C-alpha positions, 0 to 999 in steps of 0.5 A: 527109837533108842537113839532118837531120845539121846539125839533130841536131848543133845539138840535141845541142850545145844540150842539152850546152851548157845542161846543162854551164852548169847543172851548174857549181858557183857561188862565192857571196859571202855578203852579196853583198860583201866584208865583209858578215859583220858585225853588221848596221847595221839590222834591215832589212839582215841577211844573212837578207834577203839569203838570202831573196832568193836561191836556193841549189842543191847544189854551190854554194860560200858564200864568207865574207871577214872579219877572222880576228883578230876573227871566225869562222864557225860552222855550227850546229844550228837550236837553236844558231842560235836561241839563239846558242850557240857552244859546240858548232858542227858546223864552225868556220872562222876563216881569214878566207876561208872556203869552204863547199860546200852538199852537200845540199838543206835548211836551213843555219845559220851564226853568228858565233864573235865574242863577242856578235855573233850576238845582234846579228844576225851570223847567217845561215839559208839553204835549199838547193833540192832538185835537180830531175830533168830527164831532157831535160838542158835548161835548169834552172829559171832560178833561181840565186842572185844571184852577186857576184864574190868578188874585189869590193871592198866597196861604199860602197852595197849595190846589189843583186846581178846578175839570177839568170840573168845568169851562166847566160845568158852561158855558154848564150849563148856556146855557142849562138853557137859552135854557130851558127858550127859549123853554118854551117861544116858547111853551107858 
């Protein structure tokens, strides 16, 4: 009986910590660095390549950093994305520090509002994964987007973003350490 209470406490704390870490919304810098919202310098370095390499979930917040005097971000339909039509956006942002919450699973389409920029490749299409129903409240599938800090300065080279599980691992790892300390204290 003496070991059951600490074990049940550990299980409860592990599930609570993992569930809490997985449910936090993430701020994701579009393109992985400040200033990436621009006409791509080559066809192999587009924002769509970046989006394809990442996983986005409901609740994530996309962040664009750009010069509001010369550019904007438009959320558009697939048809307007394909034709670079800026005339009737679903939403328009021109503050230079745009934050957009991904409220639903499915495709999202964004183009530049600057004349001619979309046709030169300044656009992004991304897909938000459907939420998985995990009744155990335990760890999620582990596939989060490669997150770059919002406040990072532009890099001279475009290094890949951190591994998908880096941020979540730190949250869960910290909780595991604190749980182990708490159990150790209760057993002492």
